[in-house]
N, C-alpha and C positions, 0 to 999 in steps of 0.2 A: 504494500500500500504506500503511495507517495505521501510526502509530508504535506499536511493541510496548512493553508495560509493562517497566520496568526489572527487575522481579522475574523475568522470563523470562531475562534475561541473568545475573542473580545465581545462578539455578539451575544454570547451566553452569560457574561457577567452582568448581574443585576437584571436579567431578563431583557437585555438589549439596551437598558438605560445607560450603562457605562459608555458604550461606543457612541451613543447619541450625545451624551454629555461631553465626551472628548471632541466630537465634531463641533459642538457649540463653542467650547473653549478655544479650539483652533481658530474659528472664525473671529472670536473676540480678540485673540492674540494678533491675527493678521491686521485687523482694523486698528489696533493700538500701535502696532509697528508702522503701519502706513501713515498714521496721523503724526507720530512723533519722529519718525526717521531713525529711531534707535531700536536696538535688538531686544527681544524678549525670549521667553522660553516656556514650553509646555512639556512637562515631565509626566510620562505614563509609567506607573510602577505596577508590575504584575508579580504577585507572590503565589507560589505553588507549594502545597504541602500534601502529604499523603493523608487521606481521610480515614481509611480503613485498611484492613489486611486484604480486602478483596480487589484492590487495584484502583479504587476511586481516588480522585484528586480534588482537593479543595482549592479553588482559584479565587484570589482577591485582587481587585484592581483599584488603584487610587490615582488621582490626577493632581498636579500642582501647576498652577498658572503663575508665571512671573512676568508681569507686564513691564514695559519700559518705564523707567523713572520719569516722573513729570518734571518739567522745568521749574526751578524755584521761583517764587515771586520776588520782585525787587522794588526798591524805592531809592531815589537819590535824595539824601538829606544833608544838611550842613551842621557841623558841630559848633556850638557856642562856647565861649570861654568857661562857662559853668559845667560843661560836659553834657549838655542837652542836645537833642537833634531836632532841627526845625526845617521846614520846607523852603524858606527863603534864606538866602545868604545874608547873615547878619553883618557882614563887612560892606555890603552895598547899601546905599541910601535908597529910600523908597521914592518913586516918582509920583507926583501928585497928578494922576490922570483923571480927567473929567469926561463925562459923556456928553456928546454933542447931540442936540435934538435933531430929529429927522427934518431936513429941509427939502422942499420940493426942488428937484433938479430940473434945470431948463434943458429940455431935449430938443435938439434941432435936427432936422433931416435934410439931407442933401439929395438933390435930384440929379442922379448921375445918369448920363446917357451911355447906353451900351452899344457897341458897334456891331 
């Protein structure tokens, strides 16, 4: 008898739930790698132990998904002499900016001749 594909065995673990879950985790991994551009990993572990003296085997499957690490969040802040962090550079003076009310702009049109 030829060797059976391992997928035949995987289909029996958990009544077929294991292989379906592995497929879902694989799709999740591919999406995460595609979005981040970084590598990830899906580990399938199969344990086999003898169940009885009659030749039966007990098969256990487990999955571990390692998604790519997310980029850390950042902020650029300035240090004060007291050791605090603030959003505005304390060494620069503030500009006294004022809002200009909306003024109706004069719109002129030019009558251009096309050749």
